[in-house]
C-alpha positions in Angstrom: 0.1 0.0 0.0 1.8 3.3 -1.0 1.6 6.5 0.9 -1.4 8.0 -0.9 -3.5 4.8 -0.1 -2.5 4.9 3.4 -3.6 8.5 3.8 -6.9 7.7 2.0 -7.8 4.6 3.9 -6.9 6.2 7.6 -8.6 9.5 6.4 -7.2 12.5 4.6 -9.1 14.8 6.8 -6.8 13.6 9.8 -3.8 13.8 8.3 -1.2 16.5 9.6 2.2 17.3 7.9 4.2 20.3 8.7 6.6 20.2 6.0 6.5 20.7 2.2 6.6 17.1 1.4 4.0 16.1 3.9 6.1 14.6 6.5 5.9 15.8 10.1 8.9 17.2 11.7 9.0 16.7 15.5 11.9 19.2 15.9 9.6 21.8 14.5 6.7 20.6 16.4 8.4 20.5 19.8 9.9 23.9 19.2 6.2 25.3 18.7 5.5 24.1 22.3 8.6 25.4 23.7 10.5 22.2 23.9 14.0 20.9 22.4 13.9 17.6 20.6 17.5 17.2 22.0 16.0 16.6 25.3 14.1 13.5 24.1 16.6 12.1 21.7 18.7 9.1 22.6 22.2 8.8 21.6 21.9 5.2 20.1 19.2 6.2 17.5 17.2 9.2 18.0 19.7 11.9 16.8 19.0 10.9 13.1 15.4 10.4 13.4 13.1 13.7 13.4 10.8 13.3 10.4 7.9 11.0 10.6 6.4 9.7 7.3 2.6 10.2 8.1 0.8 11.5 10.9 -2.9 11.7 11.9 -4.6 13.3 14.6 -8.0 14.5 16.5 -8.5 16.0 19.6 -7.7 12.9 21.6 -5.9 10.5 19.4 -2.6 10.4 17.2 -1.5 7.9 14.7 2.0 7.7 13.5 2.9 5.8 10.4 6.6 5.1 9.2 6.9 3.1 5.9 9.2 0.9 4.5 9.6 -0.7 1.1 9.9 -4.4 2.5 10.5 -5.2 6.0 12.8 -7.9 4.9 15.3 -5.1 3.5 15.8 -3.6 6.9 17.0 -4.6 10.5 13.7 -5.2 12.4 15.2 -3.9 15.6 16.4 -0.6 13.9 13.1 0.3 12.4 11.2 -0.5 15.7 13.8 1.5 17.5 13.1 4.4 15.0 9.3 4.3 15.6 9.9 4.1 19.4 11.8 7.4 19.1 8.7 8.8 17.4 6.4 7.5 20.1 8.6 9.3 22.6 8.6 12.6 20.6 4.9 12.5 20.4 4.4 11.9 24.2 6.5 15.1 24.5 4.4 17.1 21.9 0.9 16.0 23.0 -1.0 14.3 25.7 -3.1 12.3 23.0 -3.2 8.5 22.9 -1.0 6.9 20.3 -1.4 4.2 17.6 2.0 3.4 16.0 2.2 1.8 12.7 5.1 0.3 10.5 3.9 -0.4 7.1 5.2 -1.7 3.9 4.8 0.3 0.6 6.0 -2.6 -1.7 4.2 -5.4 0.3 1.1 -5.8 2.3 2.7 -6.3 5.8 1.6 -3.9 8.6 2.7 -4.0 12.2 0.7 -2.0 14.8 1.1 -1.0 18.5 -1.3 0.9 20.8 -2.5 0.8 24.4 -0.8 1.6 27.5 2.9 2.9 27.1 3.3 1.9 23.3 6.3 0.1 23.8 7.7 -1.0 20.1 8.9 -4.6 20.2 7.6 -8.0 19.0 6.3 -8.7 22.7 3.8 -5.8 22.4 2.8 -6.0 19.0 -1.0 -6.1 18.4 -2.7 -8.6 16.4 -3.9 -5.8 13.9 -2.2 -6.3 10.5 -4.2 -4.3 8.1 -4.5 -0.5 7.6 -7.8 0.6 9.4 -9.8 3.8 9.2 -9.1 6.6 12.0 -12.4 5.7 13.6 -11.8 2.2 13.8 -8.4 3.0 15.6 -10.2 5.2 17.8 -12.5 2.5 18.8 -9.6 0.3 19.5 -8.0 2.9 21.9 -11.0 4.1 23.6 -13.8 1.8 23.1 -17.5 2.9 22.7 -19.0 4.8 25.5 -21.9 2.3 25.1 -19.3 -0.3 26.5 -19.3 1.7 29.8 -23.2 1.9 29.9 -23.4 -1.9 29.5 -20.7 -2.3 32.4 -22.7 -0.1 34.6 -26.1 -2.0 33.8 -24.3 -5.1 34.4 -23.2 -3.8 37.7 -26.9 -2.9 38.6 -28.2 -6.5 37.6 -25.2 -8.0 39.7 -25.9 -5.9 42.8 -29.5 -7.2 42.7 -28.2 -10.8 42.3 -25.8 -10.4 45.2 -28.6 -9.0 47.1 -30.9 -11.8 46.6 -28.1 -14.3 47.4 -27.7 -12.8 50.6 -24.4 -10.8 50.3 -24.2 -7.8 52.6 -23.9 -4.6 50.7 -20.7 -3.6 52.6 -19.1 -6.7 51.4 -20.1 -6.7 47.8 -17.5 -4.3 46.3 -14.8 -6.6 47.9 -16.3 -9.8 47.0 -16.9 -8.7 43.1 -13.2 -7.3 43.0 -12.0 -10.8 44.2 -14.2 -12.6 41.7 -13.0 -10.5 38.9 -9.4 -10.8 40.1 -9.6 -14.5 40.1 -11.2 -14.7 36.5 -8.7 -12.7 35.1 -6.1 -15.2 36.6 -7.5 -18.2 35.3 -10.1 -19.4 37.9 -11.8 -22.6 37.0 -15.1 -22.6 38.3 -17.4 -24.8 36.0 -18.2 -28.6 36.3 -16.4 -28.9 39.6 -16.8 -32.2 41.3 -16.8 -32.9 45.1 -13.4 -34.2 46.2 -11.2 -34.9 48.9 -9.1 -32.0 50.7 -5.4 -33.3 50.6 -4.6 -31.5 53.8 -7.4 -32.8 56.0 -8.8 -35.9 54.2 -12.2 -34.8 54.4 -14.6 -34.3 51.4 -14.8 -30.8 49.9 -18.0 -29.7 48.1 -17.5 -27.9 44.8 -18.1 -24.4 46.2 -15.5 -24.7 49.0 -13.1 -25.8 46.0 -13.9 -22.9 44.1 -13.3 -20.8 47.3 -10.2 -22.4 47.9 -8.9 -21.9 44.3 -9.6 -18.1 44.6 -7.7 -17.9 47.9 -4.6 -19.8 46.1 -4.8 -17.3 43.3 -4.8 -14.2 45.7 -1.7 -15.5 47.7 0.0 -16.4 44.4 -0.5 -12.7 43.1 0.7 -11.2 46.5 3.8 -13.2 46.5 4.5 -12.5 42.9 4.1 -8.8 43.6 6.6 -8.8 46.7 4.0 -6.9 48.7 4.4 -5.4 52.0 2.2 -6.9 54.8 1.6 -9.8 52.3 0.3 -12.0 55.2 -2.1 -9.2 56.8 -3.5 -8.5 53.2 -4.2 -12.1 52.6 -5.8 -12.6 56.1 -8.1 -9.6 55.4 -9.0 -11.0 51.8 -9.5 -14.5 53.5 -11.2 -13.8 56.6 -13.2 -10.5 55.5 -14.3 -11.6 52.1 -13.9 -15.4 51.2 -14.4 -16.6 54.8 -17.3 -14.3 55.7 -20.4 -16.1 56.2 -22.4 -14.5 53.4 -19.9 -15.9 50.9 -19.1 -19.3 52.7 -22.8 -20.0 52.7 -23.2 -19.6 49.1 -24.2 -22.8 47.4 -22.2 -24.1 44.2 -25.1 -23.1 41.9 -25.2 -19.5 43.5 -21.5 -19.1 43.3 -21.1 -20.4 39.8 -23.9 -18.0 38.5 -22.0 -15.2 40.0 -18.7 -16.0 38.4 -20.5 -16.8 35.2 -22.2 -13.4 35.0 -19.2 -11.7 35.6 -17.4 -13.7 32.9 -19.9 -13.4 30.5 -21.0 -9.8 31.1 -18.0 -7.8 32.2 -14.6 -9.6 31.2 -15.4 -9.4 27.5 -15.8 -5.7 27.7 -12.5 -4.9 29.5 -9.3 -4.8 27.4 -6.4 -4.6 30.0 -4.1 -3.3 27.4 -5.8 0.2 26.9 -6.1 2.9 29.3 -9.9 2.8 28.5 -9.8 -0.9 29.6 -8.1 0.1 32.9 -10.8 2.8 33.2 -13.5 0.1 32.9 -11.8 -2.0 35.4 -12.0 0.8 37.9 -15.6 1.7 37.0 -16.5 -2.1 37.6 -14.8 -2.2 40.8 -15.6 0.9 42.5 -19.1 1.2 41.4 -20.0 -1.1 44.1 -18.9 1.4 46.4 -22.0 3.6 45.6 -24.2 0.7 47.1 -23.7 1.5 50.9 -26.1 1.9 53.8 -27.2 5.0 55.4 -24.4 4.7 58.1 -21.8 4.8 55.4 -23.0 8.1 53.9 -19.9 10.0 55.3 -17.7 7.9 52.9 -16.4 10.0 50.0 -15.1 7.8 47.6 -13.4 9.8 44.9 -15.0 9.4 41.4 -12.6 8.1 38.7 -12.9 10.9 36.3 -12.1 13.4 39.1 -9.0 11.2 39.9 -8.1 11.3 36.3 -8.4 15.1 36.3 -6.4 15.7 39.6 -3.7 13.3 38.2 -3.2 14.9 35.0 -3.3 18.5 36.6 -0.1 17.8 38.6 1.5 16.0 35.6 1.9 12.4 36.9 4.3 10.7 34.6 7.0 7.8 34.6 9.3 9.8 37.0 6.5 10.6 39.6 6.8 8.9 43.0 3.0 9.0 44.2 1.6 8.9 47.6 -1.8 8.8 48.9 -1.7 8.5 52.6 -5.6 8.0 52.9 -5.9 5.8 50.0 -9.4 4.3 50.7 -10.4 2.0 47.9 -7.0 2.9 46.0 -8.5 5.3 43.3 -6.0 7.7 43.2 -3.2 4.9 43.2 -4.8 3.2 40.5 -5.2 6.4 38.2 -1.6 7.5 39.0 -0.2 4.1 38.1 -2.1 4.1 34.9 -0.9 7.5 34.0 2.6 6.8 34.9 2.7 3.7 32.7 1.1 5.4 29.9 4.4 7.5 29.8 6.5 4.6 29.9 8.7 3.4 27.0 9.9 -0.1 28.0 8.5 -3.1 30.2 11.1 -2.3 32.8 9.9 1.2 33.2 6.5 -0.1 33.6 7.7 -2.6 36.4 9.7 0.0 37.9 6.4 2.3 38.3 4.3 -0.6 39.6 6.9 -1.9 42.2 8.8 1.4 43.3 6.7 4.5 42.8 3.2 4.0 44.0 2.8 4.4 47.8 -0.5 4.2 49.8 -1.6 4.4 53.4 -5.0 3.3 54.7 -6.1 3.3 58.5 -9.3 1.4 58.0 -9.2 -2.3 57.4 -12.1 -2.8 55.2 -10.8 0.0 52.9 -7.4 -1.3 53.0 -8.6 -4.7 51.8 -10.6 -2.8 49.0 -7.3 -0.9 47.8 -5.2 -4.2 47.8 -7.7 -5.9 45.5 -8.3 -2.9 43.4 -4.5 -2.4 42.9 -4.2 -6.1 42.0 -7.0 -6.0 39.5 -5.1 -3.3 37.6 -1.9 -5.4 37.3 -0.2 -5.1 40.7 1.1 -1.7 42.1 0.1 -2.7 45.5 3.6 -3.5 46.7 3.9 -0.4 48.8 0.3 -0.1 50.1 0.3 -0.4 53.9 -2.3 -0.6 56.7 -1.6 2.0 59.1 -2.2 5.7 60.5 -0.4 8.1 58.2 0.9 9.7 61.4 2.8 6.7 62.5 4.5 6.8 58.8 6.5 9.8 58.9 9.9 8.3 58.6 8.6 6.0 55.7 7.1 8.8 53.8 10.3 10.7 54.1 12.4 7.9 52.9 10.4 7.3 49.8 11.3 10.8 48.1 7.7 11.3 47.2 7.0 14.2 44.3 3.3 13.9 44.0 0.7 13.7 46.5 -2.9 13.0 45.6 -5.4 12.7 48.6 -8.8 13.0 49.8 -8.6 13.0 53.8 -11.7 12.3 55.9 -13.6 15.5 56.5 -15.1 14.5 60.0 -12.2 12.4 61.4 -12.8 11.0 64.9 -10.3 11.7 67.6 -8.4 8.4 67.2 -7.9 8.9 63.4 -6.2 12.3 63.8 -2.5 13.5 64.7 -2.0 13.0 68.4 -0.1 16.2 68.5 -3.0 17.9 67.3 -6.0 16.1 69.4 -4.1 16.6 72.9 -5.2 20.2 72.7 -8.7 19.4 72.0 -11.3 20.0 74.9 -13.6 17.5 75.8 -16.6 18.6 73.6 -14.6 18.1 70.2 -15.5 14.7 68.7 -14.6 15.4 65.1 -11.7 17.2 63.2 -12.6 21.0 63.3 -10.0 21.7 60.6 -12.2 19.6 58.2 -9.1 17.8 56.9 -6.8 20.7 56.6 -4.5 19.1 59.4 -4.0 15.9 57.5 -2.7 18.0 54.4 -0.7 20.3 56.4 1.0 17.2 58.2 1.8 15.5 55.0 3.3 18.7 53.5 5.9 18.8 56.2 6.9 15.2 55.5 7.6 15.3 51.7 10.2 17.1 49.9 9.7 20.8 48.8 9.8 19.7 45.3 6.5 17.8 45.8 3.3 19.0 44.3 -0.1 18.3 46.2 -3.7 17.8 44.8 -6.0 17.4 47.6 -9.9 17.2 47.8 -11.2 19.3 50.8 -14.9 20.3 51.6 -15.9 23.8 50.7 -15.9 24.7 54.6 -11.9 24.4 54.4 -11.8 26.9 51.4 -14.5 29.4 52.8 -13.5 29.3 56.7 -11.6 32.0 58.1 -12.2 31.3 61.6 -11.2 28.7 64.3 -8.9 25.9 63.4 -9.3 26.2 59.7 -8.2 29.7 59.7 -5.1 28.2 61.8 -4.2 25.7 59.2 -4.9 28.0 56.3 -2.3 30.3 57.7 0.1 27.6 58.2 0.0 26.3 54.7 0.5 29.8 53.1 3.2 30.6 55.6 5.3 27.7 54.2 3.6 26.9 50.7 1.9 28.4 47.7 -1.7 28.0 46.8 -1.4 27.3 43.0 -4.9 26.8 42.1 -8.4 25.9 43.8 -11.2 24.1 41.4 -14.9 24.2 42.7 -16.1 20.8 41.8 -19.8 19.5 40.9 -21.9 19.9 44.0 -23.2 16.2 44.0 -19.7 14.8 43.1 -20.2 12.0 45.7 -23.5 11.0 44.9 -25.0 8.6 46.3 -22.3 8.7 49.0 -21.3 11.5 51.1 -23.3 14.6 50.7 -20.2 17.0 51.2 -19.6 19.7 48.4 -15.8 19.5 47.8 -13.0 21.6 45.9 -9.5 20.4 44.8 -6.6 22.6 46.0 -3.3 22.3 44.3 -0.2 23.3 46.4 3.3 24.0 45.4 5.6 23.3 48.3 8.8 24.8 47.0 8.2 28.2 48.5 6.0 30.3 50.7 2.8 31.9 49.2 3.9 35.4 50.0 7.4 35.1 48.5 5.8 33.4 45.2 4.1 36.8 44.6 1.6 35.4 42.3 -2.1 35.1 41.7 -3.9 31.8 42.3 -6.1 30.2 39.5 -9.4 29.6 40.5 -11.9 27.2 38.3 -15.5 27.2 38.5 -15.6 23.6 37.5 -19.2 22.5 38.6 -20.5 21.1 35.4 -18.5 17.7 34.6 -21.2 16.6 32.1 -22.4 13.8 34.5 -25.8 13.2 35.4 -27.5 11.2 38.1 -29.1 7.9 37.0 -31.6 6.1 39.4 -29.8 3.2 41.0 -26.5 3.8 39.5 -25.2 7.2 40.8 -23.7 9.8 38.4 -22.9 8.6 35.0 -21.3 10.3 32.0 -23.5 12.1 29.4 -23.0 11.4 25.6 -23.3 13.4 22.3 -25.5 12.0 19.6 -22.8 9.8 18.4 -22.2 8.3 21.7 -19.2 10.0 22.6 -18.4 11.1 26.1 -18.9 14.9 26.8 -16.7 14.5 29.9 -13.5 14.0 27.7 -13.6 17.5 26.0 -14.8 19.1 29.4 -11.5 17.7 31.0 -9.4 18.9 28.3 -10.9 22.4 28.7 -10.4 22.3 32.4 -6.8 21.4 32.2 -6.0 23.8 29.2 -7.6 26.9 31.5 -5.5 25.8 34.2 -2.1 25.1 32.7 -2.1 28.4 30.5 -3.8 30.1 33.6 -6.6 31.6 31.2 -9.5 33.6 32.5 -12.9 32.8 31.0 -16.0 34.5 32.4 -18.1 31.8 34.2 -15.4 29.5 34.3 -12.0 30.5 35.7 -10.5 33.6 37.4 -6.7 34.6 38.5 -6.8 36.4 41.9 -4.2 37.2 44.7 -5.3 35.8 47.9 -4.0 35.3 51.6 -5.0 33.0 54.4 -7.7 35.5 55.4 -9.6 35.2 52.2 -11.9 32.7 50.8 -10.3 30.3 48.4 -13.0 29.6 45.7 -13.8 31.0 42.3 -17.2 32.0 43.3 -15.8 34.8 45.5 -14.0 36.4 42.5 -15.4 35.2 39.0 -17.2 37.4 36.6 -20.7 36.0 35.7 -21.1 35.4 32.0 -24.6 36.7 31.7 -24.9 35.8 27.9 -25.4 32.2 28.9 -28.2 32.6 31.2 -31.7 31.5 29.8 -35.3 32.2 30.7 -35.3 28.5 32.2 -32.1 29.5 34.5 -34.4 32.6 35.7 -37.3 30.4 36.3 -35.5 27.7 38.4 -34.1 30.1 40.8 -37.7 31.7 41.3 -38.9 28.3 41.6 -36.1 27.5 44.2 -36.8 30.7 46.1 -40.4 29.9 46.4 -39.9 26.5 47.6 -37.8 27.9 50.4 -40.3 30.4 51.3 -43.0 27.6 51.7 -40.6 25.4 53.6 -40.0 28.3 56.2 -43.3 28.9 56.5 -43.3 32.6 55.2 -46.1 32.0 52.8 -48.5 29.1 52.1 -49.7 27.0 49.2 -53.2 27.6 48.2 
């Protein structure tokens, strides 16, 4: 297939060249974004590779095509190394997902790579052996949003089945995660017959055999990962999940039906090799956290798309060493691991990320079990996740040279969960953290290097408050660190969990706020294009073609923040002190051109409802 046929097949409207002959110069492209290609070249090969034959792109995907007459006339390692150089340059130039292709012009052979990291070698080469359309490659990389909807619908049906089988709602997320993890690692569960337990000599019914096989798989994965606290993690997964009475009392038919449902309705829709597949894994696993009882409504499990936004806002990459000291179900850690591995060039770099660059601490035993399973489901990364109070881990944190912190601390922590040096001054009436989580943030900031960036979720009270303990900790933070940005986030972000309204704060720990002498960026990021759906929580809205509206919203949010752009109704720059309110609403101009008659009517209706509720007026 010649060059013109390739362009025609993939799509001429997506073709982007920046030289006279239609090639793509990465030297020129990188220069246009303020970067020097020399910083990304490798001495072994990169210095002579600057011009890619054909490049295609849209707002989220770049396709790189390097052509050769016949592969047999070239050294395979050299042409693969050349394509790897272009992938590295593309990662530096844009944040788009990448499909990388080697194609013959005097033959029909086509080699294709895509997915996480895009490592160009025989091991990671895909089965795609023909040139496809741009839209087909886009589907390979991102999947259809309808797949997400199917996953969510499957979760609802599965939750109902677990309810009918008597599995407690607090156990479901952990149990389902364990089932998925076991299925992904070869669990045999069909046509199991009663047998003799070699350890006891007693008969084992088929359901006990399946549960034992699941335990063996978990133990093997924890051993392989070199996990810290392997014994305690295994004990939690065994005693709190597989050994729980609700699970151990399942009949073989019930257990087999649950596993078969996951095997048939979830596993086929998840491609581990792509970032989209990792997203679906996390969606499947964490959605069960939404099915909680009233006693757990204070749990604020961070939605995956917010984790994604925060990870990208602080620029997590293959060099990042990420800590979440209140890791809960592990959502931040999973997202950070995925983003860091996306930036890797080799399998060795990916292993380094998973084994040595992701760190988590969780105090509560149940949530610690969730994070362990969640990390294992996503391909390890749980090696450095520990169960403890973060306040007992000061030395451990300091030794691990953290350069990114992502965290969502408890907003109403009880005394036993807080820093002892802080609580010793509480009076007898104080039962919950009066700093609304700020003292967790300030403590962590003191124990990580000054080169570290912190992105934290806190309730709006922490941003607005200018009295009491909140004022004290706001002053401590700005006396030592810079408030780089604050994003006001969707009001019902945690629905149907905690009712808290949260904001994201980003701190630069390298200098004092006053010394930095700069404005803080405030984003009014309340509309994430998610809607509430009965029984499922908040889900993505889509356009008429089934494409996610969140993707473009996220890109806009990041672009405004990174370029510090002010847009009426969305963002504003403002100089603040610890005495001020830290939220966009206090300083932002209103874009009245976007207001409609419906907006006006809604406000009038809300005010009328308030007056009726307060008894100021009465319905006729």
